[in-house]
C-alpha positions as a Markdown table, in Angstrom:
| # | Residue | x | y | z |
|---|---|---|---|---|
| 1 | Unk | 0.0 | 0.0 | 0.0 |
| 2 | Unk | 1.2 | 3.6 | -0.6 |
| 3 | Unk | 3.3 | 4.9 | 2.3 |
| 4 | Unk | 2.3 | 8.1 | 4.0 |
| 5 | Unk | 5.8 | 9.7 | 3.4 |
| 6 | Unk | 6.1 | 11.7 | 0.3 |
| 7 | Unk | 9.0 | 12.8 | -2.0 |
| 8 | Unk | 8.5 | 16.4 | -3.1 |
| 9 | Unk | 11.1 | 15.8 | -5.8 |
| 10 | Unk | 12.9 | 12.7 | -7.0 |
| 11 | Unk | 16.6 | 12.8 | -7.7 |
| 12 | Unk | 18.0 | 10.8 | -10.6 |
| 13 | Unk | 19.2 | 7.4 | -9.4 |
| 14 | Unk | 22.5 | 6.1 | -10.8 |
| 15 | Unk | 22.4 | 4.0 | -13.9 |
| 16 | Unk | 22.6 | 0.2 | -13.5 |
| 17 | Unk | 26.1 | -1.2 | -13.8 |
| 18 | Unk | 28.6 | -3.1 | -11.7 |
| 19 | Unk | 27.5 | -3.5 | -8.2 |
| 20 | Unk | 24.3 | -4.5 | -6.4 |
| 21 | Unk | 21.2 | -5.0 | -8.6 |
| 22 | Unk | 18.7 | -2.1 | -8.4 |
| 23 | Unk | 15.8 | -2.4 | -6.0 |
| 24 | Unk | 13.1 | -1.8 | -8.6 |
| 25 | Unk | 10.3 | -2.0 | -6.0 |
| 26 | Unk | 11.9 | 0.7 | -4.0 |
| 27 | Unk | 12.4 | 2.9 | -7.0 |
| 28 | Unk | 8.7 | 2.4 | -8.0 |
| 29 | Unk | 7.7 | 3.2 | -4.5 |
| 30 | Unk | 9.6 | 6.5 | -4.6 |
| 31 | Unk | 7.6 | 7.4 | -7.7 |
| 32 | Unk | 4.4 | 6.4 | -6.1 |
| 33 | Unk | 5.1 | 8.4 | -3.0 |
| 34 | Unk | 5.7 | 11.5 | -5.3 |
| 35 | Unk | 2.4 | 10.9 | -7.1 |
| 36 | Unk | 0.1 | 10.4 | -4.1 |
| 37 | Unk | -0.2 | 13.9 | -2.6 |
| 38 | Unk | -1.7 | 15.6 | -5.7 |
| 39 | Unk | -3.2 | 12.6 | -7.4 |
| 40 | Unk | -6.8 | 13.9 | -7.2 |
| 41 | Unk | -5.8 | 17.4 | -8.4 |
| 42 | Unk | -3.8 | 16.0 | -11.3 |
| 43 | Unk | -6.7 | 13.8 | -12.3 |
| 44 | Unk | -9.0 | 16.8 | -12.3 |
| 45 | Unk | -6.6 | 18.9 | -14.3 |
| 46 | Unk | -6.1 | 16.2 | -16.9 |
| 47 | Unk | -2.9 | 17.8 | -18.2 |
| 48 | Unk | -0.3 | 16.0 | -20.3 |
| 49 | Unk | 1.7 | 13.9 | -17.9 |
| 50 | Unk | 5.1 | 15.3 | -18.7 |
| 51 | Unk | 6.1 | 15.7 | -15.0 |
| 52 | Unk | 4.9 | 12.3 | -14.2 |
| 53 | Unk | 6.9 | 10.8 | -17.1 |
| 54 | Unk | 10.0 | 12.7 | -15.8 |
| 55 | Unk | 9.6 | 10.9 | -12.5 |
| 56 | Unk | 9.6 | 7.5 | -14.2 |
| 57 | Unk | 12.6 | 8.5 | -16.3 |
| 58 | Unk | 14.6 | 9.9 | -13.4 |
| 59 | Unk | 13.9 | 6.7 | -11.3 |
| 60 | Unk | 15.4 | 4.6 | -14.1 |
| 61 | Unk | 12.2 | 2.6 | -14.5 |
| 62 | Unk | 12.2 | 3.1 | -18.3 |
| 63 | Unk | 15.4 | 1.1 | -18.6 |
| 64 | Unk | 14.4 | -1.7 | -16.3 |
| 65 | Unk | 13.8 | -4.4 | -18.9 |
| 66 | Unk | 16.9 | -3.8 | -21.1 |
| 67 | Unk | 19.8 | -6.2 | -20.7 |
| 68 | Unk | 22.5 | -5.1 | -18.3 |
| 69 | Unk | 25.1 | -6.1 | -20.8 |
| 70 | Unk | 23.8 | -3.4 | -23.1 |
| 71 | Unk | 23.6 | -0.7 | -20.4 |
| 72 | Unk | 20.1 | -1.4 | -19.3 |
| 73 | Unk | 18.7 | -2.2 | -15.9 |
| 74 | Unk | 18.8 | -6.0 | -16.3 |
| 75 | Unk | 15.4 | -6.4 | -14.5 |
| 76 | Unk | 13.0 | -9.2 | -15.0 |
| 77 | Unk | 9.4 | -9.1 | -16.2 |
| 78 | Unk | 8.4 | -9.8 | -12.6 |
| 79 | Unk | 10.3 | -6.6 | -11.6 |
| 80 | Unk | 8.5 | -4.7 | -14.3 |
| 81 | Unk | 5.1 | -5.9 | -13.3 |
| 82 | Unk | 5.8 | -5.2 | -9.7 |
| 83 | Unk | 6.7 | -1.6 | -10.6 |
| 84 | Unk | 3.5 | -1.2 | -12.5 |
| 85 | Unk | 1.4 | -2.6 | -9.6 |
| 86 | Unk | 3.1 | -0.3 | -7.1 |
| 87 | Unk | 2.6 | 2.8 | -9.2 |
| 88 | Unk | -1.0 | 1.7 | -9.9 |
| 89 | Unk | -1.7 | 2.1 | -6.1 |
| 90 | Unk | -1.0 | 5.8 | -6.5 |
| 91 | Unk | -2.1 | 6.7 | -10.0 |
| 92 | Unk | -3.7 | 4.3 | -12.6 |
| 93 | Unk | -3.0 | 6.5 | -15.5 |
| 94 | Unk | 0.8 | 6.7 | -14.8 |
| 95 | Unk | 0.9 | 2.9 | -14.2 |
| 96 | Unk | -0.7 | 2.5 | -17.6 |
| 97 | Unk | 2.0 | 4.7 | -19.2 |
| 98 | Unk | 4.7 | 2.5 | -17.7 |
| 99 | Unk | 3.0 | -0.7 | -18.5 |
| 100 | Unk | 2.5 | 0.2 | -22.1 |
| 101 | Unk | 6.1 | 1.4 | -22.3 |
| 102 | Unk | 7.2 | -2.1 | -21.3 |
| 103 | Unk | 4.8 | -3.7 | -23.7 |
| 104 | Unk | 5.8 | -1.7 | -26.8 |
| 105 | Unk | 9.6 | -1.9 | -26.2 |
| 106 | Unk | 9.2 | -5.7 | -25.7 |
| 107 | Unk | 7.2 | -6.1 | -28.9 |
| 108 | Unk | 9.8 | -4.1 | -30.8 |
| 109 | Unk | 12.8 | -6.0 | -29.4 |
| 110 | Unk | 11.2 | -9.4 | -29.8 |
| 111 | Unk | 10.4 | -8.8 | -33.5 |
| 112 | Unk | 13.7 | -7.2 | -34.4 |
| 113 | Unk | 16.7 | -9.3 | -35.6 |
| 114 | Unk | 19.6 | -9.6 | -33.2 |
| 115 | Unk | 21.5 | -6.6 | -34.7 |
| 116 | Unk | 18.5 | -4.4 | -34.7 |
| 117 | Unk | 17.6 | -5.3 | -31.1 |
| 118 | Unk | 21.1 | -4.5 | -29.9 |
| 119 | Unk | 21.2 | -1.2 | -31.8 |
| 120 | Unk | 17.7 | -0.2 | -30.5 |
| 121 | Unk | 18.6 | -1.1 | -27.0 |
| 122 | Unk | 21.8 | 0.9 | -26.9 |
| 123 | Unk | 20.1 | 3.9 | -28.3 |
| 124 | Unk | 17.1 | 3.6 | -26.0 |
| 125 | Unk | 19.3 | 3.3 | -22.9 |
| 126 | Unk | 21.4 | 6.3 | -24.0 |
| 127 | Unk | 18.4 | 8.4 | -24.8 |
| 128 | Unk | 16.2 | 7.1 | -22.0 |
| 129 | Unk | 13.5 | 6.5 | -24.6 |
| 130 | Unk | 9.8 | 6.3 | -23.7 |
| 131 | Unk | 7.9 | 3.9 | -26.0 |
| 132 | Unk | 4.4 | 4.2 | -27.4 |
| 133 | Unk | 2.2 | 2.2 | -29.8 |
| 134 | Unk | -0.3 | 2.7 | -32.5 |
| 135 | Unk | -1.8 | -0.7 | -33.5 |
| 136 | Unk | -5.4 | -0.6 | -32.4 |
| 137 | Unk | -6.7 | -3.7 | -34.3 |
| 138 | Unk | -10.3 | -2.4 | -34.6 |
| 139 | Unk | -9.2 | 0.5 | -36.7 |
| 140 | Unk | -8.2 | 0.2 | -40.4 |
| 141 | Unk | -4.6 | -1.0 | -40.8 |
| 142 | Unk | -2.0 | 1.6 | -41.5 |
| 143 | Unk | -0.3 | 1.1 | -44.8 |
| 144 | Unk | 3.4 | 0.9 | -45.6 |
| 145 | Unk | 4.2 | 1.6 | -49.3 |
| 146 | Unk | 7.7 | 1.0 | -50.8 |
| 147 | Unk | 9.2 | 4.4 | -51.7 |
| 148 | Unk | 12.8 | 4.5 | -53.1 |
| 149 | Unk | 15.2 | 2.8 | -50.6 |
| 150 | Unk | 12.6 | 3.0 | -47.8 |
| 151 | Unk | 8.9 | 3.2 | -47.3 |
| 152 | Unk | 6.0 | 5.7 | -46.8 |
| 153 | Unk | 3.6 | 5.2 | -43.9 |
| 154 | Unk | 0.0 | 6.4 | -44.0 |
| 155 | Unk | -2.9 | 5.7 | -41.6 |
| 156 | Unk | -4.9 | 6.8 | -38.5 |
| 157 | Unk | -5.3 | 5.1 | -35.2 |
| 158 | Unk | -7.4 | 5.7 | -32.2 |
| 159 | Unk | -6.3 | 4.9 | -28.6 |
| 160 | Unk | -2.6 | 5.4 | -29.5 |
| 161 | Unk | -1.5 | 5.0 | -25.9 |
| 162 | Unk | 1.7 | 6.8 | -24.9 |
| 163 | Unk | 2.3 | 7.9 | -28.5 |
| 164 | Unk | 1.9 | 11.6 | -28.0 |
| 165 | Unk | 4.9 | 11.6 | -25.6 |
| 166 | Unk | 6.8 | 8.7 | -27.1 |
| 167 | Unk | 10.4 | 8.9 | -28.3 |
| 168 | Unk | 9.7 | 5.8 | -30.4 |
| 169 | Unk | 6.4 | 4.4 | -31.6 |
| 170 | Unk | 5.9 | 0.7 | -32.4 |
| 171 | Unk | 3.2 | -0.2 | -34.8 |
| 172 | Unk | 2.0 | -2.7 | -37.3 |
| 173 | Unk | 1.2 | -1.8 | -40.9 |
| 174 | Unk | 0.0 | -3.5 | -44.0 |
| 175 | Unk | 2.8 | -4.2 | -46.4 |
| 176 | Unk | 1.7 | -5.9 | -49.7 |
| 177 | Unk | -0.3 | -9.0 | -48.9 |
| 178 | Unk | 1.2 | -9.2 | -45.3 |
| 179 | Unk | 2.2 | -6.8 | -42.6 |
| 180 | Unk | 5.3 | -5.4 | -41.0 |
| 181 | Unk | 6.1 | -4.1 | -37.5 |
| 182 | Unk | 8.0 | -0.9 | -37.5 |
| 183 | Unk | 9.6 | 1.6 | -35.2 |
| 184 | Unk | 9.2 | 5.3 | -35.9 |
| 185 | Unk | 10.4 | 8.4 | -34.0 |
| 186 | Unk | 7.6 | 10.1 | -32.3 |
| 187 | Unk | 8.6 | 13.5 | -33.7 |
| 188 | Unk | 9.1 | 12.5 | -37.3 |
| 189 | Unk | 7.6 | 14.7 | -40.0 |
| 190 | Unk | 4.1 | 13.6 | -40.9 |
| 191 | Unk | 3.3 | 12.2 | -37.4 |
| 192 | Unk | 0.5 | 14.2 | -35.8 |
| 193 | Unk | -1.5 | 13.7 | -32.6 |
| 194 | Unk | -5.2 | 14.6 | -32.1 |
| 195 | Unk | -4.8 | 15.3 | -28.4 |
| 196 | Unk | -8.5 | 14.3 | -28.2 |
| 197 | Unk | -8.6 | 11.9 | -25.4 |
| 198 | Unk | -11.7 | 12.9 | -23.4 |
| 199 | Unk | -12.8 | 9.9 | -21.4 |
| 200 | Unk | -14.0 | 10.3 | -17.8 |
| 201 | Unk | -11.2 | 8.0 | -16.6 |
| 202 | Unk | -7.5 | 7.4 | -17.3 |
| 203 | Unk | -7.3 | 11.1 | -18.1 |
| 204 | Unk | -3.5 | 11.2 | -18.0 |
| 205 | Unk | -2.9 | 8.1 | -20.1 |
| 206 | Unk | -2.2 | 10.0 | -23.4 |
| 207 | Unk | -4.5 | 7.7 | -25.3 |
| 208 | Unk | -5.7 | 10.0 | -28.1 |
| 209 | Unk | -5.6 | 9.5 | -31.9 |
| 210 | Unk | -2.5 | 9.5 | -34.1 |
| 211 | Unk | -2.2 | 10.2 | -37.8 |
| 212 | Unk | 0.6 | 9.2 | -40.2 |
| 213 | Unk | 0.7 | 11.2 | -43.4 |
| 214 | Unk | 3.4 | 10.2 | -45.8 |
| 215 | Unk | 5.8 | 9.4 | -43.0 |
| 216 | Unk | 9.2 | 8.4 | -44.2 |
| 217 | Unk | 10.3 | 5.0 | -42.9 |
| 218 | Unk | 13.8 | 3.8 | -43.4 |
| 219 | Unk | 14.4 | 0.2 | -44.4 |
| 220 | Unk | 16.1 | -0.6 | -41.0 |
| 221 | Unk | 13.1 | 0.7 | -39.1 |
| 222 | Unk | 11.1 | -2.3 | -40.3 |
| 223 | Unk | 11.7 | -5.0 | -37.7 |
| 224 | Unk | 12.9 | -8.4 | -38.7 |
| 225 | Unk | 11.9 | -10.0 | -42.0 |
| 226 | Unk | 8.3 | -9.2 | -42.8 |
| 227 | Unk | 8.2 | -12.0 | -45.3 |
| 228 | Unk | 9.1 | -14.6 | -42.7 |
| 229 | Unk | 6.9 | -16.0 | -39.9 |
| 230 | Unk | 7.1 | -13.9 | -36.8 |
| 231 | Unk | 9.5 | -15.2 | -34.1 |
| 232 | Unk | 7.7 | -17.7 | -31.9 |
| 233 | Unk | 8.1 | -15.7 | -28.7 |
| 234 | Unk | 6.1 | -12.8 | -30.2 |
| 235 | Unk | 3.0 | -15.0 | -29.5 |
| 236 | Unk | 3.5 | -13.9 | -25.9 |
| 237 | Unk | 3.1 | -10.2 | -26.6 |
| 238 | Unk | -0.6 | -10.1 | -26.2 |
| 239 | Unk | -0.6 | -12.2 | -23.0 |
| 240 | Unk | 2.1 | -9.8 | -21.7 |
| 241 | Unk | -0.2 | -6.9 | -22.5 |
| 242 | Unk | -3.0 | -8.5 | -20.6 |
| 243 | Unk | -0.6 | -9.2 | -17.6 |
| 244 | Unk | 0.5 | -5.6 | -17.4 |
| 245 | Unk | -3.2 | -4.6 | -17.3 |
| 246 | Unk | -3.9 | -7.1 | -14.5 |
| 247 | Unk | -1.2 | -5.5 | -12.4 |
| 248 | Unk | -2.3 | -1.9 | -12.8 |
| 249 | Unk | -5.9 | -2.9 | -12.1 |
| 250 | Unk | -4.8 | -4.7 | -8.9 |
| 251 | Unk | -2.5 | -1.8 | -7.9 |
| 252 | Unk | -5.5 | 0.5 | -8.3 |
| 253 | Unk | -7.6 | -1.8 | -6.1 |
| 254 | Unk | -4.9 | -1.9 | -3.5 |
| 255 | Unk | -4.7 | 1.9 | -3.5 |
| 256 | Unk | -8.4 | 2.3 | -3.3 |
| 257 | Unk | -8.8 | -0.1 | -0.4 |
| 258 | Unk | -5.9 | 1.4 | 1.5 |
| 259 | Unk | -7.3 | 4.9 | 1.1 |
| 260 | Unk | -10.8 | 3.6 | 2.2 |
| 261 | Unk | -9.2 | 2.1 | 5.3 |
| 262 | Unk | -7.5 | 5.3 | 6.3 |
| 263 | Unk | -10.7 | 7.3 | 5.7 |
| 264 | Unk | -12.7 | 4.8 | 7.8 |
| 265 | Unk | -10.2 | 4.9 | 10.7 |
| 266 | Unk | -9.7 | 8.7 | 10.7 |
| 267 | Unk | -12.8 | 10.3 | 9.4 |
| 268 | Unk | -15.9 | 8.1 | 9.0 |
| 269 | Unk | -18.5 | 8.3 | 11.8 |
| 270 | Unk | -20.3 | 5.3 | 13.2 |
| 271 | Unk | -24.0 | 4.9 | 12.3 |
| 272 | Unk | -26.3 | 5.7 | 15.1 |
| 273 | Unk | -27.7 | 2.2 | 15.5 |
| 274 | Unk | -24.3 | 0.5 | 15.2 |
| 275 | Unk | -23.7 | 0.4 | 19.0 |
| 276 | Unk | -20.0 | 1.2 | 18.5 |
| 277 | Unk | -18.0 | 4.3 | 19.2 |
| 278 | Unk | -15.9 | 4.3 | 16.0 |
| 279 | Unk | -16.7 | 3.4 | 12.4 |
| 280 | Unk | -13.8 | 1.0 | 12.2 |
| 281 | Unk | -15.5 | -1.2 | 14.8 |
| 282 | Unk | -18.8 | -1.4 | 12.9 |
| 283 | Unk | -19.6 | -5.1 | 12.3 |
| 284 | Unk | -21.0 | -4.5 | 8.9 |
| 285 | Unk | -18.0 | -2.4 | 7.8 |
| 286 | Unk | -15.7 | -5.1 | 9.1 |
| 287 | Unk | -17.6 | -7.8 | 7.2 |
| 288 | Unk | -17.7 | -6.0 | 3.9 |
| 289 | Unk | -14.1 | -4.6 | 4.2 |
| 290 | Unk | -13.0 | -8.2 | 4.9 |
| 291 | Unk | -14.9 | -9.5 | 1.9 |
| 292 | Unk | -13.1 | -6.9 | -0.4 |
| 293 | Unk | -9.8 | -7.8 | 1.2 |
| 294 | Unk | -10.4 | -11.5 | 0.5 |
| 295 | Unk | -11.3 | -10.9 | -3.1 |
| 296 | Unk | -8.2 | -8.7 | -3.5 |
| 297 | Unk | -6.0 | -11.4 | -2.0 |
| 298 | Unk | -7.4 | -14.0 | -4.4 |
| 299 | Unk | -6.8 | -11.7 | -7.4 |
| 300 | Unk | -3.2 | -11.0 | -6.3 |
| 301 | Unk | -2.5 | -14.7 | -5.9 |
| 302 | Unk | -3.8 | -15.4 | -9.4 |
| 303 | Unk | -1.7 | -12.5 | -10.8 |
| 304 | Unk | 1.4 | -13.9 | -9.2 |
| 305 | Unk | 0.7 | -17.4 | -10.6 |
| 306 | Unk | 0.2 | -15.8 | -14.0 |
| 307 | Unk | 3.4 | -13.9 | -13.7 |
| 308 | Unk | 5.4 | -17.0 | -12.8 |
| 309 | Unk | 3.8 | -18.8 | -15.8 |
| 310 | Unk | 4.8 | -15.9 | -18.1 |
| 311 | Unk | 8.4 | -15.8 | -16.8 |
| 312 | Unk | 8.7 | -19.6 | -17.5 |
| 313 | Unk | 7.3 | -19.1 | -21.0 |
| 314 | Unk | 9.6 | -16.3 | -21.9 |
| 315 | Unk | 12.6 | -18.3 | -20.7 |
| 316 | Unk | 11.9 | -20.7 | -23.6 |
| 317 | Unk | 12.5 | -17.9 | -26.1 |
| 318 | Unk | 11.7 | -18.9 | -29.7 |
| 319 | Unk | 11.6 | -22.5 | -28.7 |
| 320 | Unk | 8.2 | -22.0 | -27.2 |
| 321 | Unk | 5.4 | -24.2 | -28.5 |
| 322 | Unk | 1.8 | -23.2 | -29.0 |
| 323 | Unk | 0.7 | -25.4 | -26.1 |
| 324 | Unk | 3.3 | -23.8 | -23.8 |
| 325 | Unk | 2.2 | -20.3 | -24.9 |
| 326 | Unk | -1.5 | -21.1 | -24.3 |
| 327 | Unk | -0.7 | -22.5 | -20.8 |
| 328 | Unk | 0.7 | -19.1 | -19.8 |
| 329 | Unk | -2.0 | -17.2 | -21.7 |
| 330 | Unk | -4.8 | -19.1 | -19.9 |
| 331 | Unk | -3.3 | -18.3 | -16.5 |
| 332 | Unk | -3.0 | -14.7 | -17.5 |
| 333 | Unk | -6.5 | -14.5 | -18.8 |
| 334 | Unk | -7.9 | -16.1 | -15.6 |
| 335 | Unk | -6.1 | -13.4 | -13.6 |
| 336 | Unk | -7.4 | -10.7 | -16.0 |
| 337 | Unk | -11.0 | -11.8 | -15.5 |
| 338 | Unk | -10.7 | -11.9 | -11.7 |
| 339 | Unk | -8.7 | -8.6 | -11.5 |
| 340 | Unk | -11.3 | -6.8 | -13.6 |
| 341 | Unk | -14.2 | -7.9 | -11.4 |
| 342 | Unk | -12.2 | -7.3 | -8.2 |
| 343 | Unk | -11.0 | -3.8 | -9.1 |
| 344 | Unk | -14.4 | -2.7 | -10.2 |
| 345 | Unk | -16.0 | -4.1 | -7.0 |
| 346 | Unk | -13.4 | -2.5 | -4.7 |
| 347 | Unk | -13.5 | 0.9 | -6.4 |
| 348 | Unk | -17.3 | 1.0 | -6.2 |
| 349 | Unk | -18.0 | -0.6 | -2.8 |
| 350 | Unk | -15.5 | 1.5 | -0.8 |
| 351 | Unk | -18.1 | 4.3 | -0.8 |
| 352 | Unk | -20.6 | 2.2 | 1.1 |
| 353 | Unk | -18.0 | 1.7 | 3.8 |
| 354 | Unk | -16.7 | 5.3 | 4.0 |
| 355 | Unk | -20.0 | 7.1 | 3.9 |
| 356 | Unk | -21.6 | 10.1 | 2.1 |
| 357 | Unk | -18.9 | 12.6 | 3.0 |
| 358 | Unk | -16.3 | 10.5 | 1.0 |
| 359 | Unk | -18.1 | 11.6 | -2.2 |
| 360 | Unk | -16.7 | 15.1 | -1.8 |
| 361 | Unk | -15.2 | 16.2 | -5.1 |
| 362 | Unk | -12.1 | 17.6 | -3.5 |
| 363 | Unk | -11.2 | 14.0 | -2.3 |
| 364 | Unk | -11.4 | 12.6 | -5.8 |
| 365 | Unk | -12.0 | 9.0 | -4.6 |
| 366 | Unk | -14.2 | 8.4 | -7.6 |
| 367 | Unk | -11.1 | 8.4 | -9.8 |
| 368 | Unk | -10.3 | 4.8 | -8.8 |
| 369 | Unk | -13.6 | 3.6 | -10.2 |
| 370 | Unk | -13.6 | 5.9 | -13.2 |
| 371 | Unk | -10.1 | 4.8 | -14.2 |
| 372 | Unk | -10.9 | 1.1 | -13.9 |
| 373 | Unk | -14.3 | 1.4 | -15.6 |
| 374 | Unk | -12.8 | 3.3 | -18.5 |
| 375 | Unk | -10.0 | 0.9 | -19.2 |
| 376 | Unk | -12.0 | -2.3 | -18.8 |
| 377 | Unk | -14.3 | -1.2 | -21.6 |
| 378 | Unk | -11.5 | -1.4 | -24.1 |
| 379 | Unk | -11.2 | -5.2 | -23.9 |
| 380 | Unk | -14.5 | -6.9 | -22.9 |
| 381 | Unk | -13.9 | -9.2 | -20.0 |
| 382 | Unk | -16.5 | -11.6 | -21.3 |
| 383 | Unk | -14.2 | -12.6 | -24.1 |
| 384 | Unk | -11.4 | -13.4 | -21.7 |
| 385 | Unk | -13.9 | -15.5 | -19.7 |
| 386 | Unk | -14.6 | -17.3 | -22.9 |
| 387 | Unk | -10.9 | -18.1 | -23.4 |
| 388 | Unk | -10.5 | -19.3 | -19.9 |
| 389 | Unk | -13.4 | -21.7 | -20.4 |
| 390 | Unk | -12.2 | -22.7 | -23.9 |
| 391 | Unk | -8.8 | -23.6 | -22.5 |
| 392 | Unk | -10.3 | -25.4 | -19.4 |
| 393 | Unk | -12.8 | -27.4 | -21.5 |
| 394 | Unk | -11.0 | -27.8 | -24.9 |
| 395 | Unk | -7.4 | -27.1 | -24.2 |
| 396 | Unk | -7.2 | -24.2 | -26.7 |
| 397 | Unk | -7.5 | -20.4 | -27.0 |
| 398 | Unk | -9.2 | -18.7 | -29.9 |
| 399 | Unk | -6.7 | -16.8 | -32.0 |
| 400 | Unk | -7.8 | -13.2 | -32.2 |
| 401 | Unk | -5.2 | -10.7 | -33.5 |
| 402 | Unk | -3.8 | -8.4 | -30.7 |
| 403 | Unk | -6.4 | -9.5 | -28.2 |
| 404 | Unk | -5.8 | -13.2 | -27.5 |
């Protein structure tokens, strides 16, 4: 749960190198502590999260997943997911920024050939790149057209998360009868942002539209060989996406329940007929708070099992089989279903336990529910339940591009 101490400013931490491994959870907690005090005010303002991104960058969290041998943090996927969960306790939008950064850089490096991956990694570490994406599969595919010794990119995507602040954007585009995955600098000529994200939740997640108009793409910005089957481990990109979501949902639920607990202990008044002197002793509050805690514990346990399955799957590299991929995916999707329901329930029911005064606009407690409600609508949980059932009953998962 978020600590009560705060960090008015966050000093840059030393880059990873010889010596003890970084304590990524401690670094993430430092960012979370800096985000907590004005979380409600920042949510109301809905400004571009440049200061918040600077905190992630200064803490070294953007470099966590890069190999230490290439100058990166040398952290594991478990470290990355833990960081996302911790920051989610303080601010769901900023946890999404970090989660999608990890997703998009992983997608790029897994699709790149070895030389491209090393070159991208060194540049990303040196420049402390922040990654975004623009591959919403429900929009028309962007188009990559051969043009001289390179290509021209045209298209428009909604929900281009992180892209408006990204140093590099990963996206998929149609190329002839197939498709290619490319990396493009976020500030290249022809890339424009709608800055039109206007949802009632996840206000700081930079999830507006992006347009590509005749954007020049160099040949070496096309990752891997588009004519060849994608590397086997790229089948884990979508499960990884889902697992990052699981963790910022649960971080949000942890933050909401912790805040509710503080409010009940310090501010809530007992109901007249309760027979107790303090709200924290009300038997009904205790029962329902306990029920929420039980559900959250169960969700966290499922998330940790899913994380372990994912780590085991990624360790197989490109030797992974479809069955091994689906074993990990099924665990992740089960965690996604439970986390979705738990986070929505916690974020809603805390008001029944805190009381009417907790709805004051200045407190901003509704942001927990608004954030979870907004994000969960992008990927209907019923379809994840279907896949959990399909795997349990039939041993398979329905292939759905970029969602399963």
